[in-house]
LUMNU-940018 format. One record per residue (C-alpha): residue number from 0; residue in three letters; chain; z negated, x, y negated. Coordinates in Angstrom, 2 decimals. Layout:
residues N
<NUM "ALA" "A" <Z X Y>> ...
//
This chain:
residues 164
<0 "MET" "A" <24.85 -11.36 -24.89>> <1 "ARG" "A" <21.96 -13.60 -23.89>> <2 "LEU" "A" <20.78 -13.50 -20.27>> <3 "ARG" "A" <19.84 -16.71 -18.51>> <4 "PRO" "A" <16.72 -17.05 -16.33>> <5 "LEU" "A" <17.17 -16.44 -12.61>> <6 "THR" "A" <17.81 -19.55 -10.55>> <7 "PRO" "A" <16.36 -19.99 -7.04>> <8 "LEU" "A" <19.80 -19.11 -5.67>> <9 "ASP" "A" <19.83 -15.91 -7.77>> <10 "ARG" "A" <16.43 -14.96 -6.38>> <11 "THR" "A" <17.58 -15.62 -2.82>> <12 "CYS" "A" <20.62 -13.42 -3.37>> <13 "LEU" "A" <18.40 -10.66 -4.76>> <14 "VAL" "A" <16.14 -10.90 -1.71>> <15 "LEU" "A" <19.10 -10.77 0.66>> <16 "LEU" "A" <20.57 -7.84 -1.25>> <17 "SER" "A" <17.21 -6.07 -1.14>> <18 "LEU" "A" <16.93 -6.73 2.58>> <19 "GLY" "A" <20.37 -5.27 3.11>> <20 "LEU" "A" <19.54 -2.21 1.04>> <21 "ALA" "A" <16.21 -1.77 2.78>> <22 "ALA" "A" <17.61 -2.04 6.30>> <23 "GLY" "A" <17.14 0.81 8.71>> <24 "ALA" "A" <14.34 2.88 10.16>> <25 "ALA" "A" <13.04 4.19 6.84>> <26 "ALA" "A" <12.55 0.67 5.54>> <27 "LYS" "A" <10.38 -0.21 8.53>> <28 "ALA" "A" <8.20 2.88 8.25>> <29 "PRO" "A" <4.58 2.42 7.19>> <30 "LEU" "A" <3.75 2.98 3.52>> <31 "GLU" "A" <1.62 5.97 2.54>> <32 "LEU" "A" <-0.79 4.96 -0.21>> <33 "THR" "A" <-4.17 5.86 -1.65>> <34 "THR" "A" <-7.09 3.42 -1.38>> <35 "PRO" "A" <-9.31 2.68 -4.39>> <36 "GLU" "A" <-11.83 5.09 -2.86>> <37 "GLY" "A" <-9.26 7.89 -2.92>> <38 "ALA" "A" <-8.43 8.05 0.80>> <39 "LEU" "A" <-4.83 8.59 1.84>> <40 "VAL" "A" <-3.84 5.84 4.29>> <41 "VAL" "A" <-0.82 4.58 6.16>> <42 "LEU" "A" <-0.36 0.89 5.41>> <43 "GLN" "A" <1.28 -1.50 7.84>> <44 "PRO" "A" <0.40 -4.91 9.27>> <45 "GLN" "A" <-2.42 -4.92 11.80>> <46 "ASP" "A" <-2.04 -6.63 15.19>> <47 "ASP" "A" <-4.37 -9.46 14.16>> <48 "GLU" "A" <-2.54 -10.19 10.88>> <49 "ARG" "A" <0.12 -12.85 10.41>> <50 "ALA" "A" <1.49 -11.07 7.36>> <51 "LEU" "A" <0.92 -8.27 4.88>> <52 "LEU" "A" <1.84 -8.92 1.26>> <53 "VAL" "A" <2.07 -5.78 -0.88>> <54 "HIS" "A" <2.38 -6.32 -4.65>> <55 "PHE" "A" <3.65 -3.28 -6.60>> <56 "TRP" "A" <2.84 -3.40 -10.32>> <57 "ALA" "A" <2.10 -1.35 -13.45>> <58 "THR" "A" <-0.11 -1.95 -16.49>> <59 "TRP" "A" <2.88 -1.87 -18.88>> <60 "CYS" "A" <4.65 -4.66 -16.96>> <61 "SER" "A" <3.58 -7.95 -18.54>> <62 "GLU" "A" <5.12 -10.02 -15.72>> <63 "CYS" "A" <3.17 -7.98 -13.16>> <64 "VAL" "A" <-0.05 -8.46 -15.08>> <65 "ALA" "A" <0.45 -12.24 -15.22>> <66 "GLU" "A" <0.63 -12.32 -11.41>> <67 "LEU" "A" <-2.56 -10.35 -10.78>> <68 "PRO" "A" <-5.04 -13.24 -11.29>> <69 "ILE" "A" <-3.00 -15.42 -8.91>> <70 "LEU" "A" <-3.03 -12.76 -6.20>> <71 "GLU" "A" <-6.70 -12.00 -6.84>> <72 "ALA" "A" <-7.55 -15.68 -6.31>> <73 "ALA" "A" <-5.48 -15.75 -3.13>> <74 "THR" "A" <-6.84 -12.58 -1.51>> <75 "ASP" "A" <-9.92 -13.96 0.28>> <76 "PRO" "A" <-8.51 -17.40 1.27>> <77 "CYS" "A" <-5.37 -15.74 2.64>> <78 "ALA" "A" <-7.38 -13.12 4.54>> <79 "GLU" "A" <-9.19 -15.94 6.34>> <80 "ARG" "A" <-5.77 -17.07 7.61>> <81 "GLY" "A" <-4.61 -13.61 8.68>> <82 "VAL" "A" <-2.61 -12.75 5.56>> <83 "ARG" "A" <-3.68 -9.54 3.84>> <84 "ILE" "A" <-2.82 -9.00 0.18>> <85 "VAL" "A" <-2.74 -5.45 -1.14>> <86 "VAL" "A" <-2.18 -4.76 -4.83>> <87 "VAL" "A" <-0.59 -1.34 -5.49>> <88 "ASN" "A" <-0.25 0.33 -8.86>> <89 "VAL" "A" <2.86 2.47 -9.24>> <90 "ALA" "A" <2.69 5.91 -10.88>> <91 "GLU" "A" <-0.24 5.51 -13.26>> <92 "LYS" "A" <-3.50 7.44 -13.56>> <93 "LEU" "A" <-6.46 5.87 -11.76>> <94 "SER" "A" <-8.64 6.03 -14.88>> <95 "ASP" "A" <-6.00 4.10 -16.88>> <96 "VAL" "A" <-5.75 1.45 -14.16>> <97 "GLU" "A" <-9.54 1.08 -13.92>> <98 "SER" "A" <-9.83 0.67 -17.71>> <99 "PHE" "A" <-7.04 -1.90 -17.67>> <100 "LEU" "A" <-8.68 -3.94 -14.89>> <101 "GLU" "A" <-12.00 -3.90 -16.71>> <102 "ARG" "A" <-10.43 -5.02 -20.01>> <103 "HIS" "A" <-8.68 -7.91 -18.22>> <104 "GLN" "A" <-11.77 -8.82 -16.15>> <105 "LEU" "A" <-9.94 -8.35 -12.86>> <106 "THR" "A" <-11.86 -7.30 -9.77>> <107 "SER" "A" <-8.98 -6.65 -7.35>> <108 "ARG" "A" <-9.12 -3.52 -5.25>> <109 "VAL" "A" <-6.05 -1.68 -6.47>> <110 "TRP" "A" <-4.39 0.88 -4.25>> <111 "SER" "A" <-2.25 3.66 -5.69>> <112 "ASP" "A" <1.30 4.84 -5.17>> <113 "ALA" "A" <0.72 7.78 -7.49>> <114 "ASP" "A" <4.25 9.15 -7.51>> <115 "GLY" "A" <6.11 5.93 -6.64>> <116 "THR" "A" <7.27 7.19 -3.24>> <117 "ALA" "A" <6.28 4.07 -1.28>> <118 "TRP" "A" <7.79 1.79 -3.93>> <119 "ARG" "A" <11.05 3.78 -3.97>> <120 "SER" "A" <11.19 3.71 -0.16>> <121 "LEU" "A" <11.79 -0.04 -0.49>> <122 "ARG" "A" <14.77 0.77 -2.70>> <123 "ALA" "A" <13.13 -1.31 -5.38>> <124 "HIS" "A" <14.56 -1.02 -8.86>> <125 "GLY" "A" <12.10 -3.04 -10.87>> <126 "LEU" "A" <8.57 -4.30 -11.17>> <127 "PRO" "A" <6.94 -6.39 -10.00>> <128 "THR" "A" <8.09 -5.82 -6.44>> <129 "ASN" "A" <6.61 -7.71 -3.53>> <130 "LEU" "A" <6.90 -6.70 0.09>> <131 "ILE" "A" <6.21 -9.46 2.59>> <132 "TRP" "A" <5.85 -7.88 5.99>> <133 "THR" "A" <5.43 -9.86 9.22>> <134 "ALA" "A" <5.91 -8.95 12.86>> <135 "GLN" "A" <9.42 -10.41 12.61>> <136 "ALA" "A" <10.71 -8.99 9.33>> <137 "ARG" "A" <10.17 -7.28 6.01>> <138 "ALA" "A" <11.34 -8.99 2.84>> <139 "VAL" "A" <11.47 -7.24 -0.51>> <140 "GLN" "A" <11.34 -9.47 -3.56>> <141 "ILE" "A" <11.94 -8.04 -7.01>> <142 "GLY" "A" <11.00 -9.86 -10.17>> <143 "ALA" "A" <8.25 -12.02 -11.52>> <144 "ARG" "A" <7.06 -15.16 -9.80>> <145 "GLY" "A" <5.30 -18.05 -11.51>> <146 "ARG" "A" <2.29 -20.00 -10.31>> <147 "GLU" "A" <4.37 -22.58 -8.44>> <148 "GLU" "A" <6.53 -19.94 -6.77>> <149 "TRP" "A" <3.41 -18.12 -5.58>> <150 "ARG" "A" <1.89 -21.40 -4.41>> <151 "THR" "A" <5.01 -22.07 -2.30>> <152 "GLU" "A" <5.27 -18.49 -0.99>> <153 "LEU" "A" <1.60 -18.32 -0.01>> <154 "ALA" "A" <1.77 -21.74 1.69>> <155 "GLU" "A" <4.78 -20.57 3.73>> <156 "LEU" "A" <2.69 -17.61 4.88>> <157 "GLY" "A" <-0.07 -20.01 5.96>> <158 "CYS" "A" <-2.51 -19.49 3.09>> <159 "PRO" "A" <-4.55 -22.33 1.62>> <160 "ASP" "A" <-3.74 -23.18 -1.99>> <161 "PRO" "A" <-5.73 -20.70 -4.10>> <162 "LEU" "A" <-4.58 -22.25 -7.38>> <163 "ASN" "A" <-6.51 -25.53 -7.30>> 
//
């Protein structure tokens, strides 16, 4: 059986399903992650931020890897507009992630979810997973996004177009 690509309606249904699954107090709890410097932190939007976008990925996930340069290009322009982008590797050794980033000439600061606890707390079942967290809501999006989808999503968050 051959699977068809997801349509925009399919993606919307997945987001709504994810929101329904992630409802409740646990879904709104801050995420415990490790910074690139090795410090354990509690991640949540700051008062002065419009949104926090958390991108969960792994080196073996080709779709995740394709999104990294887009998010890297968007990080600084979005930050200037109050949108913080945090890239989080799920369940891989730091040395493997650092080697991977170097090989692919990526300079993103990558946080770690060493055992996948934060990722699983979103009730995510695939990578890449994106958490878009504002003062009003949290939306969990599962699955790869292309350049145009990211352009639209980032614009809706108030970011300038990083893909020019």
